[in-house]
Backbone as CSV, one residue per row, in Angstrom:
resi,resn,N_x,N_y,N_z,CA_x,CA_y,CA_z,C_x,C_y,C_z
1,MET,-12.120,3.387,7.864,-10.608,3.148,9.042,-11.091,4.509,9.094
2,TYR,-10.537,4.797,10.876,-11.176,6.051,11.674,-9.878,6.764,11.428
3,ILE,-10.086,7.992,11.080,-9.112,8.651,10.708,-9.188,10.421,11.396
4,PRO,-8.920,10.671,12.261,-9.108,11.962,13.013,-8.734,12.524,12.037
5,ARG,-9.108,13.995,12.125,-8.954,15.092,11.137,-7.536,15.625,11.260
6,LYS,-6.891,15.174,11.948,-5.234,15.927,11.555,-4.508,14.979,11.109
7,MET,-5.098,14.098,11.035,-4.161,12.307,10.257,-4.798,11.926,9.259
8,LYS,-5.759,12.914,8.772,-5.506,12.659,7.550,-4.734,12.417,6.534
9,MET,-4.429,12.121,5.640,-3.318,12.174,4.458,-4.031,12.547,3.145
10,ALA,-3.290,13.724,2.698,-4.459,14.643,1.663,-3.247,14.562,0.469
11,GLY,-4.212,15.120,-0.571,-3.412,15.302,-1.646,-3.295,13.663,-2.421
12,LYS,-3.725,13.959,-3.869,-3.930,13.079,-4.996,-2.379,12.508,-5.026
13,ASP,-1.483,13.432,-5.140,0.136,13.096,-5.665,1.038,11.754,-4.184
14,ASN,0.651,12.997,-3.166,0.964,11.717,-1.567,0.479,10.178,-1.646
15,ILE,-0.862,10.512,-2.160,-1.874,8.921,-1.770,-1.238,8.396,-3.260
16,THR,-1.230,8.532,-4.340,-0.025,7.803,-5.395,1.143,7.230,-4.921
17,GLU,1.678,8.559,-4.194,3.145,8.060,-4.070,3.254,7.100,-3.124
18,PHE,2.500,6.567,-2.140,2.146,6.280,-1.477,1.861,4.609,-1.484
19,ILE,0.610,4.390,-2.144,0.664,3.194,-3.037,1.418,2.732,-3.871
20,SER,2.195,3.564,-4.657,3.161,3.204,-5.450,4.067,2.694,-5.054
21,THR,4.346,3.095,-3.511,6.202,2.869,-2.734,5.357,1.422,-2.259
22,TYR,4.609,1.433,-1.544,3.972,0.718,-0.766,2.952,-0.337,-1.569
23,SER,3.270,-1.024,-2.614,2.233,-1.670,-3.373,1.693,-2.963,-3.063
24,PHE,2.969,-3.463,-2.188,2.034,-4.963,-1.841,0.799,-4.854,-1.020
25,GLY,-0.187,-5.345,-1.269,-1.395,-4.926,-0.501,-2.420,-6.183,0.038
26,LEU,-3.157,-5.783,0.369,-3.724,-7.170,0.976,-5.464,-6.976,0.853
27,LEU,-6.005,-7.735,-0.304,-7.404,-7.791,-1.234,-8.279,-8.202,-0.137
28,VAL,-9.077,-7.865,-0.007,-10.205,-8.436,1.038,-11.655,-8.511,0.790
29,SER,-12.112,-9.420,0.482,-13.610,-9.740,-0.633,-14.964,-9.519,0.686
30,SER,-15.969,-9.712,0.485,-17.027,-10.318,0.840,-17.550,-10.194,1.910
31,SER,-16.707,-11.735,0.974,-16.491,-13.214,2.369,-15.279,-12.863,3.384
32,LEU,-14.902,-11.970,3.172,-13.371,-11.541,4.245,-12.673,-12.107,4.088
33,THR,-12.439,-13.186,3.078,-11.396,-13.690,1.943,-9.958,-12.585,2.034
34,GLY,-8.850,-13.191,2.407,-7.562,-11.921,2.402,-6.753,-12.720,1.253
35,THR,-6.286,-11.860,0.561,-4.610,-12.484,-0.245,-3.702,-11.458,-0.442
36,HIS,-2.802,-12.092,-0.305,-1.932,-10.551,-0.225,-1.314,-10.645,-1.864
37,ILE,-0.957,-9.439,-2.233,-0.664,-9.878,-3.656,-0.344,-8.234,-3.988
38,PRO,1.222,-7.861,-4.944,1.544,-6.881,-5.262,0.245,-5.920,-6.477
39,PHE,0.513,-5.003,-6.255,-0.601,-3.948,-7.240,-0.198,-3.056,-8.129
40,VAL,-0.302,-2.649,-9.078,-0.366,-1.228,-9.881,-0.944,-0.950,-10.166
41,PHE,-0.409,0.532,-9.422,-1.936,2.250,-9.620,-1.794,3.157,-10.694
42,ASN,-2.921,3.147,-11.236,-3.288,3.827,-12.181,-3.935,5.065,-11.697
43,PRO,-3.301,6.424,-11.449,-3.864,7.172,-11.021,-5.249,8.152,-11.603
44,ASP,-4.952,7.857,-13.202,-5.233,8.664,-14.057,-6.698,8.004,-14.778
45,GLU,-6.312,6.752,-14.747,-7.821,6.048,-14.965,-9.010,6.214,-14.076
46,GLY,-10.315,6.604,-14.587,-11.879,6.064,-13.897,-11.680,7.931,-12.905
47,ASP,-12.375,8.124,-12.109,-12.334,8.941,-11.236,-11.358,9.030,-10.202
48,LYS,-11.197,8.480,-9.530,-9.966,8.219,-7.892,-8.903,7.022,-8.450
49,GLY,-8.854,6.216,-9.702,-7.641,5.628,-10.163,-8.190,4.233,-10.447
50,VAL,-7.178,3.291,-10.865,-7.880,2.144,-10.521,-5.938,1.126,-10.630
51,LEU,-6.669,0.121,-9.797,-5.611,-0.728,-9.023,-5.703,-1.887,-10.146
52,TYR,-4.597,-2.794,-10.720,-4.155,-4.126,-11.384,-3.837,-4.757,-10.433
53,GLY,-4.039,-5.998,-10.839,-3.206,-7.126,-10.064,-3.759,-8.695,-10.849
54,HIS,-3.169,-9.463,-9.791,-3.515,-11.162,-10.608,-3.364,-12.028,-9.285
55,ILE,-4.361,-12.981,-9.199,-4.384,-14.143,-8.222,-3.985,-15.496,-9.250
56,ALA,-3.139,-16.356,-8.606,-3.066,-17.562,-9.218,-4.054,-18.445,-9.558
57,LYS,-4.857,-18.969,-10.755,-6.337,-20.200,-10.750,-6.196,-20.703,-9.862
58,ALA,-5.176,-21.796,-9.255,-5.874,-22.358,-8.329,-6.364,-21.904,-6.509
59,ASN,-6.004,-20.504,-6.656,-6.236,-19.766,-5.602,-8.211,-19.820,-5.774
60,PRO,-8.853,-20.055,-5.206,-10.307,-19.534,-5.522,-10.766,-18.523,-5.220
61,HIS,-9.995,-17.458,-4.481,-10.653,-15.954,-3.766,-10.919,-15.150,-5.417
62,TRP,-10.466,-15.659,-6.391,-10.756,-14.948,-7.809,-11.976,-15.161,-8.461
63,LYS,-12.865,-16.259,-7.778,-13.887,-16.713,-8.218,-15.740,-15.831,-7.707
64,GLU,-14.957,-14.924,-7.171,-15.688,-14.496,-5.851,-15.852,-12.608,-5.909
65,LEU,-14.679,-12.272,-6.759,-14.448,-10.927,-7.177,-15.416,-10.195,-8.794
66,GLU,-15.307,-10.929,-9.410,-16.047,-10.170,-10.948,-17.382,-9.383,-10.284
67,LYS,-17.303,-7.956,-10.746,-18.204,-7.177,-10.105,-18.626,-7.077,-8.788
68,GLN,-17.683,-7.375,-8.086,-18.006,-7.079,-6.098,-17.288,-6.095,-5.691
69,ARG,-18.017,-5.548,-4.860,-16.453,-4.221,-4.152,-15.927,-5.102,-3.211
70,VAL,-14.624,-5.128,-3.526,-13.825,-4.980,-2.562,-13.107,-4.206,-1.935
71,LEU,-12.121,-3.965,-0.807,-11.437,-3.420,0.283,-9.433,-3.828,-0.029
72,VAL,-8.935,-2.840,-0.801,-7.573,-3.229,-0.287,-6.913,-2.332,0.138
73,VAL,-6.081,-3.148,1.373,-5.135,-2.834,2.210,-4.108,-1.742,2.372
74,PHE,-2.953,-0.788,1.812,-1.715,-0.908,1.768,-1.502,-0.407,2.948
75,THR,-0.325,-0.816,4.100,0.558,-0.675,4.755,2.340,-0.060,4.503
76,GLY,2.235,1.087,5.365,3.737,1.693,5.145,4.185,1.793,6.569
77,PRO,5.217,2.450,6.585,6.707,1.884,7.722,5.346,2.266,9.347
78,HIS,5.605,1.447,10.075,4.703,1.740,11.535,5.596,0.635,12.736
79,THR,5.613,1.675,14.098,6.159,0.399,14.965,5.919,1.460,15.895
80,TYR,5.964,0.569,17.151,5.956,1.158,18.929,6.590,1.616,19.274
81,ILE,5.704,2.842,20.195,6.213,4.001,20.464,5.883,4.166,22.004
82,SER,7.360,3.998,23.186,7.053,4.513,24.103,7.081,5.958,24.849
83,PRO,5.980,5.225,26.091,5.559,6.687,26.419,7.025,7.298,27.429
84,THR,8.749,6.913,27.291,9.234,7.453,28.320,10.091,8.330,27.148
85,TRP,9.467,8.552,25.456,10.092,8.974,24.366,9.303,10.415,24.885
86,TYR,8.142,10.842,25.312,7.553,11.952,25.640,7.971,12.385,26.770
87,GLU,8.160,14.150,26.576,7.842,15.058,27.724,7.282,14.978,28.579
88,SER,6.481,14.884,28.281,4.584,14.992,29.347,5.338,14.141,30.396
89,GLU,4.649,14.400,31.908,4.776,13.436,32.646,3.733,11.952,32.284
90,ASN,2.416,12.378,32.217,1.462,11.273,31.989,1.282,11.060,30.293
91,ALA,1.764,9.732,29.984,1.420,9.484,28.999,1.754,7.501,28.537
92,VAL,0.779,7.356,27.599,0.427,5.307,27.766,1.525,5.071,26.198
93,PRO,1.902,4.078,26.008,2.607,3.172,25.088,1.456,3.852,23.625
94,THR,1.758,3.623,22.380,1.249,3.774,21.174,1.187,2.747,20.156
95,TRP,1.080,2.775,19.295,1.526,2.185,18.070,1.533,3.629,16.977
96,ASN,2.005,3.679,16.227,2.335,5.218,15.347,2.532,3.912,14.271
97,TYR,1.614,4.691,12.401,1.689,3.792,11.585,0.980,5.022,10.490
98,THR,1.085,4.312,9.548,0.341,4.823,8.255,-0.566,3.831,7.176
99,ALA,-1.360,3.805,6.307,-1.543,3.253,5.902,-2.692,4.203,4.625
100,VAL,-3.318,3.145,3.560,-3.679,3.846,2.976,-4.926,2.515,2.152
101,HIS,-6.557,2.583,2.538,-7.819,1.933,1.499,-8.491,2.335,1.163
102,CYS,-8.205,1.496,0.086,-8.933,1.597,-1.465,-10.147,0.486,-1.482
103,TYR,-11.160,1.385,-1.627,-12.407,0.486,-2.284,-12.479,0.813,-3.239
104,GLY,-13.477,-0.855,-4.133,-13.880,-0.472,-5.582,-14.404,-1.621,-5.932
105,VAL,-15.008,-1.622,-7.207,-15.414,-2.923,-7.497,-14.348,-3.828,-8.935
106,THR,-13.948,-4.837,-8.650,-13.738,-5.847,-9.053,-13.899,-5.737,-10.740
107,LYS,-13.355,-6.196,-11.985,-13.469,-6.829,-13.183,-12.377,-7.829,-13.506
108,ILE,-12.772,-8.700,-14.113,-11.998,-9.853,-14.398,-11.597,-9.076,-15.634
109,LEU,-9.801,-9.420,-16.224,-9.514,-8.870,-17.075,-8.994,-10.295,-18.665
110,SER,-9.337,-9.563,-19.967,-9.372,-10.595,-20.572,-7.695,-11.389,-20.573
111,GLY,-7.033,-12.047,-21.813,-6.303,-12.632,-22.019,-5.110,-11.483,-21.825
112,ASP,-5.356,-10.461,-23.109,-4.576,-9.643,-23.315,-4.172,-8.131,-22.271
113,GLU,-5.523,-8.088,-21.805,-5.729,-7.409,-20.578,-4.388,-7.960,-19.317
114,THR,-4.738,-8.929,-19.162,-3.950,-9.500,-18.263,-2.068,-9.951,-18.647
115,LYS,-1.921,-9.722,-19.523,-0.546,-9.797,-20.423,-0.309,-8.411,-20.061
116,LEU,-0.864,-7.007,-20.096,-0.196,-5.964,-20.272,0.163,-5.636,-19.084
117,ALA,-1.286,-5.969,-18.174,-1.084,-5.509,-16.847,0.282,-6.123,-15.881
118,LEU,0.765,-7.731,-16.561,1.753,-8.127,-15.538,3.224,-7.379,-15.978
119,GLU,3.093,-7.120,-17.650,4.461,-6.531,-18.277,4.570,-5.514,-16.769
120,SER,3.664,-4.393,-17.450,2.927,-3.041,-15.895,4.667,-3.471,-14.990
121,LEU,3.272,-4.582,-14.089,4.311,-4.718,-13.268,5.270,-5.368,-12.834
122,VAL,5.884,-6.429,-13.714,7.517,-6.476,-13.856,8.039,-5.387,-14.049
123,ASN,8.159,-4.950,-14.853,8.411,-3.786,-15.400,8.452,-2.421,-14.327
124,LYS,7.808,-2.417,-13.379,7.942,-1.330,-12.378,9.040,-1.450,-11.629
125,TYR,9.420,-2.907,-11.105,10.366,-3.475,-10.321,11.688,-3.924,-11.233
126,GLU,11.391,-4.214,-11.908,12.780,-4.873,-13.145,12.200,-4.922,-14.364
127,ASN,12.587,-3.346,-14.750,12.646,-3.073,-16.071,13.860,-3.609,-16.765
128,GLY,12.538,-4.292,-17.940,13.157,-4.341,-18.972,13.298,-5.789,-19.112
129,LEU,12.888,-6.887,-18.144,13.193,-8.491,-17.618,11.914,-9.153,-18.690
130,THR,10.994,-8.108,-19.171,10.218,-8.986,-19.923,10.780,-9.517,-21.082
131,GLU,11.711,-8.209,-21.796,12.240,-8.484,-22.943,13.678,-10.146,-23.015
132,ASN,13.620,-9.649,-21.390,14.704,-11.339,-21.737,14.009,-12.210,-22.055
133,THR,13.802,-12.504,-23.598,13.162,-13.529,-24.017,14.030,-15.556,-23.821
134,GLN,15.474,-15.340,-23.417,16.438,-16.133,-23.035,15.678,-16.673,-22.048
135,LEU,15.621,-16.140,-20.420,15.530,-16.525,-19.545,13.105,-16.770,-19.822
136,MET,12.676,-16.142,-19.700,11.272,-16.230,-20.226,10.697,-16.082,-21.623
137,PRO,10.936,-17.052,-22.365,10.591,-17.642,-23.442,9.141,-17.228,-23.491
138,GLU,8.363,-16.867,-24.536,6.956,-16.531,-24.785,6.048,-17.719,-24.597
139,GLU,6.592,-19.003,-24.936,5.442,-20.007,-25.503,5.691,-20.303,-23.266
140,PHE,6.854,-20.072,-23.097,6.861,-20.076,-21.220,5.830,-19.532,-20.560
141,LEU,5.801,-18.015,-21.073,5.210,-16.964,-20.533,3.560,-17.106,-20.951
142,ASN,3.041,-17.781,-21.907,2.469,-18.182,-22.458,1.482,-19.374,-21.565
143,LYS,2.431,-20.354,-21.158,2.043,-21.517,-20.276,2.017,-20.789,-18.860
144,GLN,2.691,-19.927,-18.411,2.366,-19.428,-17.000,1.300,-18.268,-16.744
145,ARG,0.745,-17.611,-17.781,-0.401,-16.950,-17.696,-1.850,-17.488,-17.812
146,GLN,-1.731,-18.583,-18.176,-2.273,-19.727,-17.771,-3.058,-19.646,-16.377
147,ALA,-1.757,-19.958,-16.061,-2.557,-19.941,-14.543,-2.777,-19.472,-13.208
148,ILE,-3.118,-18.129,-14.017,-3.860,-16.674,-13.180,-4.513,-16.139,-13.866
149,VAL,-5.230,-15.456,-12.889,-6.566,-14.609,-13.134,-6.123,-12.989,-12.771
150,GLY,-5.641,-12.462,-14.138,-5.976,-10.778,-13.594,-6.534,-10.276,-13.772
151,PHE,-7.122,-9.042,-12.786,-8.317,-8.256,-13.005,-7.906,-6.941,-12.593
152,LYS,-8.810,-5.955,-12.291,-8.846,-4.507,-12.038,-9.550,-4.254,-11.246
153,ILE,-9.496,-3.221,-10.145,-10.270,-2.659,-8.964,-10.694,-1.495,-9.650
154,ILE,-11.869,-0.712,-9.896,-11.915,0.481,-10.272,-12.523,1.560,-8.992
155,ILE,-11.634,2.124,-8.475,-12.184,3.281,-7.448,-12.629,4.111,-6.761
156,ASP,-13.823,3.438,-6.213,-14.743,4.361,-5.955,-14.519,5.049,-4.450
157,GLU,-13.569,4.445,-3.332,-13.687,5.121,-2.188,-11.848,5.104,-1.673
158,ILE,-11.022,6.466,-0.979,-9.925,6.169,-0.839,-9.864,6.735,0.798
159,GLN,-9.510,5.775,1.676,-9.138,6.380,2.707,-7.503,6.268,3.288
160,ALA,-7.390,7.652,3.627,-5.634,7.720,3.493,-5.352,8.200,5.196
161,LYS,-4.258,7.172,6.061,-3.721,8.195,7.385,-2.438,7.765,7.880
162,GLU,-2.140,8.875,7.881,-0.555,8.701,8.861,-0.519,9.578,10.623
163,LYS,-0.865,8.213,11.483,-0.459,8.364,12.709,0.503,8.321,12.798
164,LEU,0.977,9.864,12.900,2.224,10.337,13.283,2.926,11.076,14.557
165,GLY,1.877,10.893,15.593,2.122,11.816,16.406,1.768,13.055,16.686
166,GLN,2.141,13.939,15.276,1.067,14.853,14.649,0.382,15.761,16.220
167,HIS,-0.142,15.145,16.875,-1.480,15.728,17.355,-1.150,16.263,18.815
168,LYS,0.539,15.706,19.151,1.338,16.016,20.235,1.893,17.138,20.476
169,SER,2.168,17.667,21.263,3.137,18.475,21.631,5.011,18.982,20.764
170,LEU,4.668,19.832,20.225,6.104,19.694,19.341,7.538,19.028,20.447
171,SER,7.424,19.238,21.407,8.893,18.906,22.417,8.376,17.198,22.400
172,ASP,7.354,16.761,22.693,6.296,15.323,22.192,7.077,14.771,20.877
173,GLN,6.874,15.050,20.475,7.094,14.953,18.836,8.578,14.761,18.726
174,ARG,9.305,16.028,19.110,11.096,15.911,19.211,11.499,14.866,19.799
175,GLY,10.917,14.074,21.255,11.459,13.247,21.757,10.957,12.146,20.826
176,VAL,9.429,11.936,19.995,9.677,10.920,19.878,10.331,10.388,18.103
177,TYR,10.632,11.494,17.976,11.094,11.586,16.299,12.973,11.488,16.566
178,THR,13.826,11.936,17.808,14.826,11.366,17.910,15.039,9.861,18.589
179,SER,14.224,9.540,19.007,14.170,8.204,19.633,14.160,7.351,18.696
180,LEU,13.237,7.659,17.739,13.328,6.941,16.405,14.579,6.455,15.593
181,SER,14.273,7.833,15.670,16.028,8.450,14.526,17.398,7.482,14.925
182,GLU,17.110,7.595,16.003,18.723,6.614,16.961,18.055,5.352,17.368
183,SER,17.301,5.207,17.235,16.896,3.538,17.250,17.750,2.777,16.603
184,SER,17.971,1.491,16.837,18.601,0.288,16.378,17.916,-0.557,15.453
185,ARG,16.425,-0.312,15.410,15.351,-1.249,15.153,15.113,-0.667,13.869
186,ALA,14.923,-1.530,12.761,15.097,-1.424,11.082,13.225,-0.325,10.938
187,ASP,12.496,-1.181,11.637,11.205,-1.097,11.833,11.066,0.752,12.009
188,ASP,12.001,1.142,13.197,11.559,2.686,14.062,12.241,3.507,12.981
189,LYS,14.058,2.700,12.251,14.817,4.210,11.215,13.488,4.284,10.339
190,LYS,12.957,3.393,9.653,11.853,3.422,8.299,10.649,4.646,8.751
191,LEU,10.887,4.273,9.860,9.336,5.120,10.200,9.860,6.864,10.304
192,ALA,11.177,6.868,11.566,11.622,8.228,11.037,11.725,8.520,9.941
193,ASN,12.718,8.210,9.192,12.774,8.366,7.843,11.365,8.878,7.021
194,TYR,9.979,8.026,6.821,8.926,8.679,6.254,8.594,9.644,7.114
195,MET,8.580,10.198,8.361,8.351,11.243,8.914,9.138,12.222,8.466
196,LYS,10.588,12.616,8.479,11.586,13.256,7.597,10.836,13.641,6.316
197,ILE,10.840,12.805,6.013,10.413,13.283,4.061,8.802,13.774,3.812
198,ARG,8.310,13.058,4.676,7.118,13.981,4.678,7.004,15.365,5.725
199,ASN,7.495,15.566,6.463,7.619,16.778,7.602,6.328,16.844,8.600
200,ILE,6.275,15.610,8.743,5.320,15.467,10.063,5.635,14.296,11.416
201,GLY,4.867,15.490,11.928,6.019,15.251,13.656,7.106,14.395,14.235
202,THR,7.751,15.738,13.253,9.424,16.009,13.916,9.537,16.806,14.639
203,GLY,8.697,17.850,15.154,8.978,19.130,16.127,8.995,19.650,15.690
204,LYS,8.897,19.846,14.439,9.764,21.394,13.593,8.308,22.054,12.965
């Protein structure tokens, strides 16, 4: 991913927070096959962290993953930027966005490892649900687990980018941030909120 110096997202904590928040990623293998799945990120495992995920066994993509280097793309808030929002007289439309690319080598998990990875994923979004044996009896869960393939990606490279207009003048930044904040479009407001939290591109 092309990342100008001013647009590089720095800091392990910032990247960890991004992946954890926008954890539904696009897994791409060397054949350019892509699968959209949720991931759990363990930043403290290995040198650069490990991603855990699973794929339906009916999806042939899993057959080309073992010991192969792959790419996972995580996308955060993004939206169209109008040139009318700038104070500058000469400007063109653009698209501001946030994204993290993770590269690494995959390893297929054992049955017990897959079970733990699934519990971690479910508990992230609905803590305690795995303990609801009435809704999900163990026999039922075992049958469901047989239909998936768990895997982990041992990350060896992370590319993180925040294209938020931070290279523009402060007045242009303020114009964009104000327009996004006051917009009725959900995508605009999400990006404005991200910019506020990160204190990037707001013109302050």
